[in-house]
C-alpha positions in Angstrom: -7.7 -11.7 -7.1 -7.8 -12.1 -3.3 -8.9 -8.4 -2.9 -11.3 -7.5 -0.1 -14.6 -6.2 -1.5 -14.6 -3.3 0.9 -11.3 -2.0 -0.5 -13.2 -0.8 -3.5 -15.0 1.7 -1.3 -12.1 2.9 0.7 -10.7 6.4 0.1 -7.0 6.7 -0.8 -5.6 7.6 2.6 -2.0 8.1 1.5 -3.0 10.6 -1.2 -5.2 12.5 1.3 -2.2 12.8 3.7 0.1 13.9 0.9 -2.4 16.6 -0.2 -2.9 17.8 3.4 0.9 18.2 3.7 1.0 20.0 0.3 -1.8 22.3 1.4 0.1 23.2 4.5 3.2 24.0 2.5 1.3 26.2 0.0 -0.6 28.0 2.8 2.7 28.8 4.5 4.0 30.4 1.2 0.7 32.2 0.7 0.9 33.6 4.2 4.1 35.6 3.3 3.2 36.1 -0.3 -0.5 36.8 -0.5 -0.4 37.8 -4.2 1.3 34.7 -5.6 -0.4 32.9 -8.4 0.0 29.4 -9.7 3.3 29.9 -11.5 5.0 31.5 -8.5 3.7 28.8 -6.2 5.2 26.3 -8.6 8.6 28.0 -8.6 8.7 28.5 -4.9 7.7 24.9 -4.0 9.4 23.3 -7.0 6.2 21.8 -8.2 4.6 21.6 -11.6 2.0 24.2 -12.6 -0.7 21.5 -12.6 0.1 20.4 -9.0 0.3 24.0 -7.8 -3.1 24.7 -9.4 -4.7 21.6 -7.9 -3.4 22.1 -4.4 -4.3 25.8 -4.5 -7.9 24.9 -5.5 -8.0 22.3 -2.7 -6.8 25.0 -0.2 -9.4 27.5 -1.6 -6.6 30.1 -1.9 -6.9 33.1 -4.3 -4.4 35.8 -5.0 -5.2 39.3 -3.7 -6.2 41.9 -6.3 -6.3 45.7 -6.4 -9.1 47.9 -7.7 -8.3 50.1 -10.7 -8.3 53.9 -10.2 -8.3 56.5 -12.9 -7.1 60.1 -12.9 -6.5 62.0 -16.1 -4.3 65.1 -15.7 -1.2 66.0 -17.7 1.8 68.3 -17.4 2.9 70.4 -20.2 6.1 69.1 -21.9 9.1 71.5 -22.2 11.0 69.5 -24.9 10.0 67.4 -27.9 9.5 63.7 -27.3 12.0 61.5 -29.2 11.1 58.2 -30.8 11.2 54.7 -29.3 14.9 53.7 -29.2 13.9 50.2 -28.0 12.0 49.2 -31.1 15.1 47.6 -32.8 15.2 45.2 -29.9 11.7 43.9 -30.4 11.4 40.6 -32.3 8.2 40.4 -34.3 6.7 37.0 -35.2 4.1 38.4 -37.6 5.0 41.7 -39.4 1.3 42.2 -40.4 0.3 42.1 -36.7 3.4 43.5 -35.0 2.2 43.1 -31.4 0.8 39.6 -31.9 3.4 37.3 -30.4 6.2 39.8 -30.3 9.2 38.9 -28.1 10.8 41.4 -25.8 13.6 39.1 -24.5 16.3 40.8 -26.6 15.1 44.2 -25.3 15.7 43.0 -21.7 19.0 41.2 -22.3 20.8 43.3 -24.9 19.6 46.9 -24.7 21.1 47.7 -21.3 18.2 50.1 -20.8 16.3 51.4 -17.8 12.6 52.3 -17.7 10.9 54.9 -15.7 7.4 56.0 -15.0 5.1 57.2 -12.2 1.7 56.1 -11.0 -0.8 57.3 -8.5 -2.5 56.0 -5.4 -5.8 57.3 -3.9 -5.3 57.6 -0.2 -8.2 58.9 2.0 -9.4 61.3 -0.7 -6.1 62.6 -1.9 -3.6 61.5 -4.5 -0.1 60.1 -3.7 2.3 59.7 -6.5 5.1 57.0 -6.8 7.9 57.4 -9.4 10.2 54.5 -10.1 13.3 53.8 -12.2 13.9 50.1 -13.0 16.6 48.1 -14.8 15.3 45.9 -17.7 17.9 43.2 -17.4 17.4 42.3 -13.7 13.9 44.0 -13.2 15.3 45.7 -10.1 13.8 48.9 -8.9 16.9 51.1 -8.7 15.4 54.4 -7.6 12.0 55.7 -6.4 10.3 58.7 -4.9 6.9 59.5 -3.3 5.1 62.8 -3.4 1.8 64.6 -3.3 2.3 66.2 -6.7 3.4 64.7 -10.0 6.1 67.2 -10.9 9.4 67.1 -12.8 11.1 67.3 -9.4 9.4 64.1 -8.3 10.6 62.0 -11.3 14.0 63.7 -11.2 14.6 62.7 -7.6 13.8 59.0 -8.5 16.3 59.2 -11.4 19.0 60.8 -9.3 18.5 58.1 -6.6 19.0 55.4 -9.3 22.1 57.1 -10.7 23.7 57.7 -7.3 24.2 53.9 -6.8 24.4 52.6 -10.4 26.3 53.2 -13.6 24.2 55.3 -16.1 22.5 53.2 -18.8 22.9 53.9 -22.5 19.0 54.3 -22.9 16.3 55.3 -20.6 12.7 54.7 -21.7 9.4 56.3 -20.5 6.1 57.4 -21.9 5.5 61.0 -23.2 4.6 62.4 -19.8 5.4 66.1 -19.5 7.2 65.4 -16.2 9.9 63.5 -18.1 10.1 65.9 -21.0 11.5 68.8 -19.0 14.6 70.8 -19.2 15.6 69.5 -15.8 15.4 65.9 -16.9 17.1 66.7 -20.2 20.1 68.2 -18.5 20.5 65.0 -16.4 20.3 62.9 -19.5 23.0 64.9 -21.3 25.2 65.0 -18.2 25.3 61.2 -18.0 25.2 60.6 -21.8 21.9 58.9 -21.7 19.7 58.5 -24.8 16.0 59.3 -24.0 13.4 56.9 -25.5 9.7 57.5 -25.5 6.6 55.4 -26.2 4.1 56.6 -28.7 1.1 58.5 -27.4 -1.7 56.4 -26.0 0.5 53.3 -26.2 1.1 52.3 -22.5 2.1 48.7 -23.6 5.3 50.1 -25.0 6.4 50.7 -21.4 4.9 47.5 -20.2 7.7 46.6 -17.9 6.9 49.6 -15.7 3.2 49.0 -16.0 3.8 45.5 -14.7 5.8 46.8 -11.7 3.1 49.2 -10.7 0.4 46.6 -11.0 2.5 44.3 -8.7 3.3 47.0 -6.1 -0.3 48.2 -5.9 -1.6 44.6 -5.6 0.9 43.9 -2.8 0.0 47.1 -0.9 -3.6 45.9 -0.6 -6.1 48.3 1.0 -4.4 51.7 1.1 -6.8 53.3 3.5 -5.8 51.0 6.3 -2.8 53.2 7.0 -3.5 56.0 9.5 -0.9 58.5 8.2 1.1 59.3 5.1 4.2 58.2 6.9 2.8 54.8 7.5 1.9 54.6 3.8 5.4 55.7 2.8 7.0 53.0 5.0 4.6 50.4 3.5 5.7 51.4 0.0 9.4 51.2 1.1 8.7 47.7 2.5 6.9 46.5 -0.6 9.7 47.7 -2.9 12.3 45.9 -0.7 10.1 42.8 -0.9 9.8 43.1 -4.7 13.6 43.5 -5.1 14.8 40.9 -2.6 12.2 38.3 -2.0 9.4 38.1 -4.5 9.8 35.6 -7.3 9.8 37.1 -10.8 8.4 34.5 -13.2 10.7 35.5 -16.1 13.8 35.3 -13.8 12.6 32.3 -11.7 14.0 34.1 -8.7 14.0 37.6 -7.1 15.6 40.5 -9.1 18.4 41.0 -6.5 19.2 37.3 -6.5 19.2 37.2 -10.3 21.6 40.2 -10.3 23.9 38.4 -7.9 23.9 35.4 -10.3 24.9 37.6 -13.2 27.6 39.2 -11.1 29.1 35.8 -10.4 28.9 34.8 -14.1 30.3 38.0 -15.6 32.6 39.0 -12.7 31.3 42.6 -13.2 30.6 44.8 -10.2 26.9 45.3 -9.7 25.6 47.6 -7.0 22.9 45.7 -5.1 22.2 48.1 -2.3 18.9 49.9 -2.1 18.9 53.6 -3.1 18.7 56.1 -0.3 15.1 56.6 0.7 14.3 60.3 1.0 11.0 61.6 2.3 9.2 64.0 0.0 8.9 67.4 1.7 5.1 67.5 1.3 4.8 64.0 2.8 7.0 64.9 5.7 5.1 68.1 6.4 1.9 66.0 6.8 
């Protein structure tokens, strides 16, 4: 066949050069998005998942992870917890095993609901609490607040921040935390004609959208104790929330939440407020 015998032993130089260029591109994306996995790399670089996985393995790049922290302490509820108003929007594949293969797409696209929750961060031996309010349709974080105590005022400030820049939703969903089942929160719900929806007890997956947000934020924050002061931690949280809303690719949306909201605004010609809510320092954080 007129092929040189030594050609059989030669390594594919062109493929090697292409892989080196691909590794460089992926490493550049990883530099600014250290928590990206295969799917987000594929979306960002317009590759297939298989190619993104292969190049990531060649580059020996792994996504950053956060360690789990547990703290069990509850606040007494002032009002009775209502049922889960989002259940009618869940599409069950197998009624005998309701959560096996259930689809939540209709919940995100048709309910018009917001979700809210708070989580905690262990910083240098003390607990710092982050409360967020997010929109299901666009996955945007609409309001948030940081404090040193998980009180009804903390979660109320996050809700007021979200309502100050956005039209009130028909439904707002949370778990059965006592901070959300307060007279203060109930008055705000009634004033804005919002229906409160609550997950069942010991069922965190029923508020899985918020759980996913907290997992992402904590992972992106990385080592919390590298910050010298609470003010530095607060600024880092503000930066991560901005990054989550404006730059980080959401796999369900194939783009960032704010960019997706802009796309919806163009399609529907409906005004959507895309500005970030006003960031207010919690008094206890400022005092420290």
